[in-house]
NUMAR-288272 format. One record per residue (C-alpha): x, y, z; residue in three letters; residue number from 1. Coordinates in Angstrom, 2 decimals. Each point is the difference from the previous one (the first is absolute). Example, Ala and Ser with C-alpha at 12.3 -4.5 7.8 and 13.67 -1.06 7.14 Angstrom:
REM NUMAR-288272
12.30,-4.50,7.80,ALA,1
1.37,3.44,-0.66,SER,2
//
This chain:
REM NUMAR-288272
100.87,121.62,96.09,MET,1
-2.58,-1.74,-1.96,LEU,2
0.05,-0.02,-3.73,SER,3
-3.56,-0.48,-1.52,VAL,4
0.41,-1.10,-3.61,ILE,5
-3.00,0.20,-2.39,ILE,6
0.46,-1.30,-3.49,PRO,7
-2.80,1.26,-2.39,THR,8
-1.10,0.23,-3.50,ARG,9
-2.88,1.91,-1.49,ASN,10
-1.97,0.22,3.11,ARG,11
0.39,3.52,1.31,GLN,12
-3.41,0.13,1.66,GLU,13
0.52,-3.12,2.18,PHE,14
3.51,1.17,0.58,LEU,15
-1.42,3.41,1.18,ARG,16
-2.01,-1.69,2.64,ALA,17
2.78,-2.10,1.00,ALA,18
2.39,3.04,0.49,LEU,19
-2.93,1.81,1.84,ALA,20
0.02,-2.84,2.56,SER,21
3.52,0.50,0.76,LEU,22
-0.52,3.55,0.98,THR,23
-2.17,-1.16,2.75,ARG,24
2.52,-2.25,1.53,GLN,25
0.61,0.29,3.99,THR,26
3.68,-0.64,-0.68,LEU,27
1.69,3.39,-0.44,PRO,28
1.00,0.63,-3.57,ALA,29
3.66,0.55,0.95,ARG,30
-0.03,-3.87,0.73,HIS,31
-0.89,-1.06,-3.58,PHE,32
0.37,0.80,-3.56,GLU,33
-2.22,-0.82,-3.00,ILE,34
1.50,-1.28,-3.38,LEU,35
-2.61,-0.11,-2.85,VAL,36
1.65,-2.20,-2.83,VAL,37
-1.76,0.81,-3.29,ASP,38
0.35,-3.19,-2.08,ASN,39
-0.80,1.53,-3.36,GLY,40
-3.43,2.10,0.56,SER,41
-1.37,1.76,-2.88,ARG,42
-2.65,1.76,2.18,ASP,43
0.70,3.30,2.05,SER,44
1.65,-2.03,2.81,THR,45
3.19,1.93,0.06,ALA,46
-1.66,3.38,-0.08,ALA,47
-2.41,-0.95,2.94,MET,48
3.08,-1.27,2.02,VAL,49
2.02,2.99,-0.61,HIS,50
-2.92,2.26,1.09,ALA,51
-0.37,-2.03,3.22,LEU,52
3.79,0.16,0.64,ALA,53
-0.25,3.72,0.56,ALA,54
-1.84,-0.59,3.11,THR,55
1.53,-3.30,0.99,LEU,56
3.66,0.37,0.31,PRO,57
0.61,-3.65,0.62,ASN,58
-1.53,-1.08,-3.35,LEU,59
2.36,-1.02,-2.76,LEU,60
-0.84,-0.81,-3.63,TYR,61
1.99,-2.52,-1.91,LEU,62
-0.34,-1.51,-3.37,GLN,63
0.69,-3.72,-1.14,GLU,64
-0.65,-0.66,-3.58,PRO,65
0.77,-3.69,0.14,GLU,66
-3.34,-1.91,0.09,PRO,67
-0.91,-1.83,3.01,GLY,68
-1.00,0.37,3.59,LEU,69
3.44,-1.42,0.97,HIS,70
1.74,2.67,-1.81,ALA,71
-1.94,2.71,1.82,GLY,72
0.73,-1.47,3.44,ARG,73
3.75,-0.35,-0.72,HIS,74
0.04,3.80,-1.11,ARG,75
-1.59,0.87,3.25,GLY,76
2.14,-2.24,1.95,MET,77
3.33,1.19,-1.46,LEU,78
-1.07,3.73,0.52,ALA,79
-1.34,-0.56,3.49,ALA,80
1.73,1.75,2.99,ALA,81
-2.01,-2.19,2.57,GLY,82
1.23,-3.14,1.78,GLU,83
-3.48,-1.25,-0.20,VAL,84
-1.75,-0.24,-3.23,LEU,85
-3.96,0.30,-0.27,VAL,86
-1.16,-1.22,-3.22,PHE,87
-3.63,0.82,-0.91,ALA,88
-2.27,-0.13,-3.07,ASP,89
-1.47,3.15,-1.52,ASP,90
-3.49,-1.07,0.72,ASP,91
0.15,-0.05,3.91,ILE,92
-1.09,2.28,2.56,GLU,93
2.02,-0.12,3.33,ALA,94
-1.64,0.34,3.45,GLN,95
1.61,2.72,1.95,PRO,96
1.84,-2.46,2.17,THR,97
1.49,-1.77,-2.86,TRP,98
3.65,1.42,0.06,LEU,99
0.08,0.34,3.78,ALA,100
-0.72,-3.66,0.30,ALA,101
2.58,-1.08,-2.44,ILE,102
2.58,2.14,1.84,ALA,103
-1.05,-1.57,3.36,GLU,104
0.39,-3.45,-1.57,GLY,105
3.44,0.51,-1.11,PHE,106
1.19,1.24,3.18,ALA,107
0.54,-3.70,0.65,ASP,108
3.28,-0.69,-1.66,PRO,109
-1.02,-3.56,-0.62,THR,110
-2.80,0.99,-2.38,VAL,111
0.84,-0.42,-3.60,ALA,112
-3.41,0.54,-1.61,MET,113
-3.27,1.50,1.00,LEU,114
-3.66,0.10,-1.26,GLY,115
-3.39,0.84,1.21,GLY,116
-3.67,-0.35,-1.08,ASN,117
-0.86,0.91,-3.64,ASN,118
-3.74,0.63,0.30,LEU,119
-2.18,0.17,-3.12,PRO,120
-1.20,3.51,-1.15,LEU,121
-2.77,-1.03,-2.41,PHE,122
-0.47,2.63,-2.58,LEU,123
-3.31,-1.36,-1.06,ALA,124
-2.48,-2.41,1.92,PRO,125
1.67,-3.34,-0.17,PRO,126
-2.10,-2.92,-1.31,PRO,127
-1.24,-2.67,2.41,ALA,128
2.43,-2.65,-1.29,TRP,129
2.94,2.21,0.59,LEU,130
-1.00,0.67,3.54,LEU,131
-0.44,-3.70,0.41,ALA,132
3.39,-0.61,-1.26,LEU,133
1.65,2.61,2.43,TRP,134
-2.04,-1.26,3.05,HIS,135
0.94,-3.64,-0.76,ARG,136
3.80,0.53,-0.46,SER,137
1.35,-0.83,3.37,ARG,138
3.57,0.51,0.84,ALA,139
2.01,0.44,3.19,GLU,140
-3.20,0.32,1.98,GLY,141
-1.27,2.78,-2.41,GLY,142
-0.84,0.62,-3.57,LEU,143
2.36,-0.08,-2.95,ALA,144
-0.95,0.28,-3.70,LEU,145
3.42,0.13,-2.01,PRO,146
-1.87,0.41,-3.34,THR,147
-1.06,3.56,1.28,LEU,148
2.98,0.61,2.18,SER,149
-2.30,0.39,3.11,ILE,150
0.76,-1.20,3.49,LEU,151
-1.65,0.52,3.31,GLN,152
1.59,-1.81,3.01,LEU,153
-1.02,0.34,3.76,PRO,154
1.97,0.59,3.05,GLY,155
2.94,1.91,1.26,PRO,156
3.53,0.34,-1.78,ALA,157
1.52,-3.34,-0.32,ARG,158
2.42,-2.09,-2.01,ALA,159
-1.42,-1.28,-3.37,ILE,160
0.85,-1.79,-3.09,SER,161
1.80,2.26,-2.41,PRO,162
-2.23,-1.32,-2.68,PHE,163
-2.84,2.16,1.53,TYR,164
2.12,3.03,-0.63,VAL,165
-1.32,1.28,-3.30,TRP,166
1.37,2.41,-2.49,GLY,167
-2.73,2.77,0.43,CYS,168
1.17,0.26,3.73,ASN,169
3.50,-1.50,0.20,PHE,170
2.59,1.53,2.33,ALA,171
3.57,-1.32,-0.04,ILE,172
3.40,0.79,1.37,ARG,173
2.15,1.29,-3.00,LYS,174
2.84,-2.26,1.06,SER,175
-2.27,-3.13,-0.19,ILE,176
-1.22,0.98,-3.36,LEU,177
3.54,0.46,-1.34,VAL,178
1.19,-3.33,1.46,GLN,179
-3.11,-1.65,-1.73,ALA,180
1.22,1.46,-3.33,GLY,181
-3.00,2.27,-0.33,GLY,182
-3.51,-0.77,-1.40,PHE,183
-0.67,-2.56,-2.79,HIS,184
-1.89,1.21,-3.07,PRO,185
-3.76,1.10,0.54,ASP,186
-2.71,2.12,-1.51,GLY,187
1.28,-0.34,-3.50,MET,188
-2.28,1.36,-2.74,PRO,189
-2.06,-2.63,-1.96,ASN,190
2.38,0.22,-3.00,GLU,191
2.82,-1.12,2.37,LEU,192
-1.84,-2.30,1.94,ILE,193
2.37,-2.92,-0.80,ARG,194
2.59,2.00,2.06,PHE,195
-2.09,0.12,3.24,ARG,196
1.60,-1.81,3.04,GLY,197
-1.04,-0.49,3.65,ASP,198
0.55,3.69,1.13,GLY,199
0.00,0.34,3.82,GLU,200
-0.66,-3.67,0.57,THR,201
3.71,-0.58,-0.48,HIS,202
0.82,2.50,2.76,ILE,203
-2.59,-1.92,2.40,ALA,204
1.86,-3.35,-0.85,GLN,205
3.30,1.64,0.69,PHE,206
-1.15,1.21,3.43,VAL,207
-1.69,-3.29,0.88,ALA,208
3.00,-2.13,-1.04,THR,209
2.21,2.13,1.89,SER,210
-1.84,-0.22,3.29,GLY,211
-0.63,3.78,0.17,MET,212
-2.98,1.61,1.79,LYS,213
-3.11,1.30,-1.75,SER,214
-2.42,2.11,1.93,LEU,215
-3.62,0.78,-0.30,PHE,216
-1.07,3.33,1.57,HIS,217
-3.80,0.64,-0.06,PRO,218
0.62,3.82,0.05,ALA,219
1.99,-0.27,-3.28,ALA,220
-3.07,0.00,-1.97,THR,221
-1.09,1.09,-3.44,ILE,222
-2.96,0.02,-2.10,GLN,223
0.50,-1.65,-3.46,HIS,224
-2.44,1.21,-2.73,LYS,225
-2.14,-2.61,-1.86,VAL,226
-1.08,1.18,-3.22,THR,227
-3.16,-1.12,-1.80,PRO,228
2.07,-1.81,-2.58,GLU,229
1.68,-2.02,2.72,ARG,230
-3.46,-1.25,1.12,MET,231
-0.29,-2.16,-3.12,THR,232
0.55,-3.60,-0.90,LEU,233
2.28,1.09,-2.93,ASP,234
2.17,1.79,2.55,TYR,235
0.34,-3.16,2.11,PHE,236
0.86,-2.04,-3.00,ARG,237
2.70,2.55,-0.87,GLN,238
1.53,-0.04,3.52,ARG,239
-0.09,-3.83,-0.12,GLY,240
2.05,0.17,-3.20,PHE,241
2.50,2.56,1.32,ASN,242
0.48,-2.21,3.14,GLN,243
0.64,-3.04,-2.39,GLY,244
2.61,1.90,-1.74,VAL,245
1.53,0.83,3.37,SER,246
0.23,-3.51,1.32,ASP,247
1.16,-1.19,-3.34,SER,248
2.96,2.49,0.38,TYR,249
0.44,-1.07,3.49,THR,250
0.31,-3.69,-0.79,ALA,251
2.37,0.55,-2.89,LEU,252
2.26,2.26,1.98,ARG,253
0.04,-2.43,2.86,GLU,254
0.13,-3.10,-2.15,GLY,255
2.52,-1.64,-2.41,ALA,256
-0.47,2.42,-2.80,ASN,257
-2.65,-2.13,-1.44,GLN,258
-3.85,0.54,-0.41,PRO,259
-1.82,-1.33,2.97,GLN,260
-3.38,-1.66,-0.08,PRO,261
-2.55,1.28,2.39,LEU,262
0.21,-3.31,2.09,TRP,263
3.78,0.34,0.47,THR,264
-0.09,3.52,1.36,LEU,265
2.15,0.86,3.04,PRO,266
-2.01,-0.91,3.21,SER,267
-0.69,3.62,0.99,ARG,268
-1.56,0.62,-3.48,LEU,269
-1.85,-3.36,-0.24,ALA,270
-1.61,0.79,3.38,HIS,271
-1.22,3.34,-1.47,GLY,272
-1.25,-1.63,-3.05,VAL,273
-1.92,-2.59,2.16,GLY,274
-1.57,2.79,1.86,ARG,275
-1.17,1.63,-3.09,ARG,276
-1.40,-3.22,-1.32,LEU,277
-1.80,-0.65,3.18,GLU,278
-1.37,3.42,0.16,ALA,279
-1.70,-0.45,-3.38,ALA,280
-2.47,-2.10,1.56,TRP,281
-0.37,1.45,3.31,PHE,282
-3.22,0.24,1.91,ASN,283
-2.88,-1.24,-2.39,LEU,284
-2.39,2.29,1.86,ARG,285
1.87,3.12,-1.32,SER,286
-1.25,1.83,-3.06,PRO,287
0.74,-1.80,-3.34,PRO,288
1.78,3.16,-1.13,GLU,289
2.45,-0.39,3.07,ALA,290
0.61,-3.61,-0.98,ARG,291
0.51,1.03,-3.53,ARG,292
2.48,2.89,0.81,ALA,293
2.18,-2.68,1.58,ARG,294
-0.32,-2.27,-3.05,VAL,295
0.89,2.88,-2.29,GLU,296
2.91,0.75,2.03,GLU,297
1.22,-3.60,0.02,TRP,298
-0.45,-0.20,-3.73,ALA,299
1.97,3.19,-0.57,GLY,300
2.68,-1.40,2.27,TYR,301
0.41,-3.19,-2.16,GLN,302
0.05,2.25,-2.97,GLU,303
2.56,2.40,1.35,GLY,304
2.29,-2.83,1.11,TYR,305
-0.08,-1.69,-3.17,ALA,306
0.54,3.31,-2.11,PHE,307
3.01,0.84,2.10,HIS,308
1.43,-3.75,-0.37,GLN,309
-0.26,0.14,-3.74,ASP,310
1.52,3.40,-0.13,ALA,311
3.03,-1.27,2.05,TYR,312
0.27,-2.99,-2.51,ARG,313
-0.18,2.13,-3.16,THR,314
1.39,3.47,0.88,ASP,315
3.80,0.35,1.00,GLU,316
-0.65,3.44,1.42,SER,317
-2.49,-1.43,2.36,VAL,318
2.47,-2.69,1.18,ARG,319
2.62,2.50,0.58,ALA,320
-2.26,2.30,1.73,TRP,321
-1.28,-2.77,2.54,VAL,322
3.66,-0.84,1.07,HIS,323
1.35,3.72,0.32,LYS,324
1.64,0.41,3.30,PRO,325
-1.53,3.26,0.93,THR,326
-2.45,2.38,-2.08,TYR,327
1.54,3.30,0.62,PHE,328
0.94,0.09,-3.98,ASN,329
-2.56,0.85,-2.43,SER,330
-1.59,-2.43,-2.47,LEU,331
2.40,1.23,-2.84,SER,332
2.83,-1.86,1.71,THR,333
-1.63,-3.48,-0.44,VAL,334
//
């Protein structure tokens, strides 16, 4: 049994397309369930899901009022009947072989996590600078642009770094997720951004440190929507800011409860910062907007890192939040 968990908030039309793609899976419906976790929607999400449930007996609707993507993920995790949990974003469309490939991969009992390609589904013609970034973003023999959560790797099913299993297409054994203590905070609304953490990256680190196996399966492929507002320099700066907050959180949680300057980050974070800084000046023959997008992302990163470090120094609730053992409790308990 696979449990597909889709947290959502106020994006019923995207969610409708995601659910429609699950009706076209080659894996028989009796082998998976779908849990939609409504994280405080004010649109007609509930009515739409209830209407679809009349014809999809394996579809469940859950509500989770606590803000944050991690809260929705945990609500689905606790309600799931499956041994394997498949987390997806509400703006994906799954290829028909998606779930069958995931089931095939987890037939190997040594596999702890599994991911596949997250191909871009551009909802408007992408600007030339964005395509230049995408085609320049080499990783694992393929393409990876974390800013847009898009990934395209070649070749057959094979072991892969767990850091290339991203949240929009993230399958894991339930037992492993429980061992890791669940997800860290992620997807916080802007007014609560100081409580953002490192999300599923914490799980990837747990799997890597434990020496467990992560698998890439080329048939476990989804398309991830790229909206026009994500094709802007402002969006790249905001994503950089968010990542800066996340890396500050990780540095503080792993450190000695003291603010950590950028140059003293743990080695795995410092390596990522170095890659971002290097990317800001990549390939001088690329369009100026492509180089500027990386510069904006790096500037946003520094701002986000400094913002979170300051919040940790001045706000006792942020300090308590960073060092919580797990995040199954609500913000009100901080």
